[in-house]
C-alpha positions in Angstrom: 0.0 0.0 0.0 1.3 3.4 -0.9 0.2 6.9 0.2 -1.0 9.2 -2.5 -1.8 12.8 -1.4 -4.3 13.1 -4.3 -6.7 10.9 -2.4 -6.2 12.3 1.1 -9.0 14.6 2.1 -6.9 16.5 4.6 -4.2 17.1 2.0 -7.0 18.3 -0.3 -8.1 20.9 2.3 -4.4 22.0 2.6 -4.2 22.3 -1.2 -7.5 24.2 -1.6 -6.5 26.6 1.1 -3.2 27.3 -0.7 -4.9 27.8 -4.0 -7.6 30.1 -2.5 -4.8 32.2 -0.9 -4.2 33.5 -4.5 -7.7 34.9 -4.7 -9.3 37.9 -3.0 -12.2 38.2 -0.6 -15.5 38.4 -2.5 -14.0 37.0 -5.7 -16.1 34.2 -7.1 -14.2 31.2 -8.5 -15.8 28.3 -10.4 -15.4 25.0 -8.6 -14.2 23.4 -11.8 -11.4 26.0 -12.1 -10.3 25.2 -8.6 -10.4 21.5 -9.4 -8.3 22.0 -12.5 -5.7 24.1 -10.5 -5.7 21.3 -7.9 -5.1 18.6 -10.5 -2.0 20.5 -11.9 -0.8 21.1 -8.4 -0.8 17.3 -7.8 0.6 16.5 -11.3 2.7 19.5 -12.3 4.4 17.7 -15.3 0.9 17.5 -16.9 0.8 21.3 -17.3 2.9 20.7 -20.4 -0.1 19.2 -22.1 -2.2 22.5 -21.8 -2.9 24.1 -25.1 -1.8 27.7 -25.7 -2.6 30.2 -28.4 0.2 31.3 -30.6 0.0 34.8 -29.0 0.6 33.2 -25.5 4.2 32.1 -26.0 5.2 33.9 -22.8 3.0 31.6 -20.8 4.9 28.6 -22.2 8.3 30.3 -21.4 7.2 30.9 -17.8 6.0 27.3 -17.5 9.5 26.1 -18.4 11.0 28.5 -15.8 8.7 27.4 -12.9 7.6 23.8 -13.6 9.8 20.8 -14.0 8.8 18.5 -16.8 10.0 15.5 -15.0 7.4 12.8 -14.4 7.1 11.0 -11.1 7.3 7.3 -12.0 5.2 6.4 -8.9 2.5 8.8 -9.7 1.5 8.3 -13.3 -1.8 7.9 -15.1 -2.6 7.0 -18.7 -6.0 8.7 -18.7 -6.0 12.3 -17.3 -9.7 12.8 -17.6 -10.5 9.6 -15.7 -8.0 10.5 -13.0 -9.5 14.0 -12.8 -12.9 12.5 -12.2 -11.6 10.1 -9.5 -10.3 13.2 -7.7 -13.8 14.9 -7.7 -15.1 13.4 -4.4 -11.9 14.3 -2.5 -11.9 17.8 -3.9 -15.5 18.4 -3.0 -15.0 17.0 0.5 -12.2 19.5 0.9 -14.3 22.4 -0.3 -17.2 21.2 1.9 -15.0 21.3 5.0 -13.8 24.8 4.1 -17.5 25.8 3.9 -18.2 24.2 7.3 -15.3 26.1 8.9 -16.9 29.3 7.7 -14.1 30.2 5.3 -16.0 30.0 2.0 -19.7 30.5 1.3 -21.8 27.4 1.6 -24.6 28.8 -0.5 -22.1 29.7 -3.3 -20.7 26.2 -3.1 -24.1 24.7 -3.7 -24.0 26.6 -7.0 -20.5 25.2 -7.8 -18.9 28.5 -7.1 -16.5 29.4 -4.3 -16.4 32.8 -2.6 -14.0 33.5 0.4 -16.1 35.0 3.2 -13.5 35.2 6.0 -10.0 35.9 4.7 -8.7 36.7 8.1 -9.8 33.3 9.4 -8.3 31.6 6.4 -5.0 33.4 7.0 -5.1 32.3 10.6 -5.6 28.6 9.6 -2.8 28.9 6.9 -0.4 30.4 9.5 -0.8 27.2 11.6 0.0 24.9 8.7 3.4 24.2 7.2 4.3 26.5 4.3 3.8 25.0 0.8 7.1 24.3 -0.9 8.2 26.9 -3.4 7.9 24.6 -6.4 4.2 23.9 -5.6 3.5 27.6 -4.9 5.1 28.5 -8.2 2.7 26.2 -10.0 -0.4 27.9 -8.4 1.1 31.3 -9.2 1.7 30.3 -12.8 -1.8 28.9 -13.2 -3.3 32.1 -11.8 -1.1 34.3 -13.9 -2.1 32.5 -17.1 -5.7 31.5 -16.6 -7.3 33.7 -14.0 -9.1 35.7 -16.6 -9.5 32.9 -19.1 -13.1 31.8 -19.3 -13.8 28.3 -18.1 -16.2 27.5 -21.0 -16.2 28.2 -24.7 -13.7 28.3 -27.5 -10.2 28.2 -26.0 -11.7 28.2 -22.5 -9.9 26.4 -19.7 -11.9 23.2 -20.2 -11.0 23.1 -23.9 -7.3 23.9 -23.2 -6.8 21.2 -20.6 -9.2 18.5 -22.0 -9.9 17.5 -18.4 -13.6 18.3 -18.7 -16.0 18.1 -21.7 -16.1 21.4 -23.6 -17.7 20.3 -26.8 -21.2 21.6 -26.0 -20.2 24.7 -24.0 -21.3 27.1 -26.7 -24.8 25.4 -27.1 
């Protein structure tokens, strides 16, 4: 038996807190966007599969600066979409716990959106946890820098670029 942080609900809470630290109070984030960020935090080498427009060459350059392309031989998957779906319950448990702690809005979570409602409390919780390693923090920063304003749906939306979620019928 081997430990995998991807399927640890407590590690999921830790990851979600560190992702949310990059967003502001009152900012509304789609649950699927957070789930995508979390996936790439767990499997950083998979960021190299993300599609970019030709005009976004600077995103790819920053990627090579901040994210190692080296694959972990003990943490591989042949089907990213299936793995992403396997993570869903653990990611949702983590977000549900954050809502129960009063850090994010429970009513927004029911609508598959996340809104930080107590940033001070979130900072207090984060201060009691171990700092996230710089390599992992860089991945979150890179994702936010590149995709914070990218729509989740539609032509060249985040779902289309990552191929982790179905995007074929987004425009319908």
